N, C-alpha and C positions, 0 to 999 in steps of 0.2 A: 312589387306592385304589378308590373306588366305581365308577370307569369300567372297571376291569379292565385298565388300561394302565400301571400303575406300572412304571417302568424297572427296578426291582430284582426285580420279579416276572414278568419276561418269560418266557413259556412255561409259567407255572404257572396252572392253573385254580383260581381262588379265589373268584370271584364267587358261586358257589352257597352258599358259607359264610355269606353275609349272611342267607339265609333258613333254611338247614339247621343251621348251627352258629354262632349269633351270639356265643357266648362266646369263640370264637377271634378274632373281629373285635374284641370288647370288649378282649381282651388286647392286641391290636396297638395300639389307641388308648391304652390305659393305659401301655404301654411308651413310646410317643411322648410322652405328657404327662409322664411321670416323667423322661425323659431330656432333653427340650428345656430350653435355658437362655436366659434373657433378661437384658439389662442393666437398669440402673435406669430406663431410658427405655422399656422394653418392646421393644427391638430384639432379635430372635432372633439368637443367636450360633452355634448349631450345628444348624440345620435338617436339613442333609443327613445328619449323623451320627445324629440322632434318627430320621429316616426309615429309615436303614439298620438300626438296632437294632430298630425296630418291624417292618419288613418281613422281616427275617431270622427273626423268630419265625414268621411265616406261611409262609415258605419251608421252615423246618424242620418245621412242622406238616403241610405238604402233600407234602413230599419226604422219603422215608425215608433218603436218603443225604447230606442236608445237615446239617451241624453248626454251630451258632452259635459263633463264635470272636471274642473271648473269651466264655466262658459268661456268662449273665446273673447279675448280682448280685441279691440279694433286693430291694433298693430299686427296681430297674428294672422288676420284674414285679409289684410291689405293686398290688393293686386297692383303690381307696378308695371 
């Protein structure tokens, strides 16, 4: 994410959001943290899916014609 080279955000200019709109970046990390699942040993079970859900938020934020599918559920976008 921070390098500007995430595979799901290819061609999308989002690096400036870190300084200009940090709440958008905060939401991305919140979605990732809410979606990620780990087993009882701390082994991540769904990293790619969590990344997809998180980066899709940013893709939708930066691109007017992209729609997240399926739409986010309330628990996915909750900020703690």
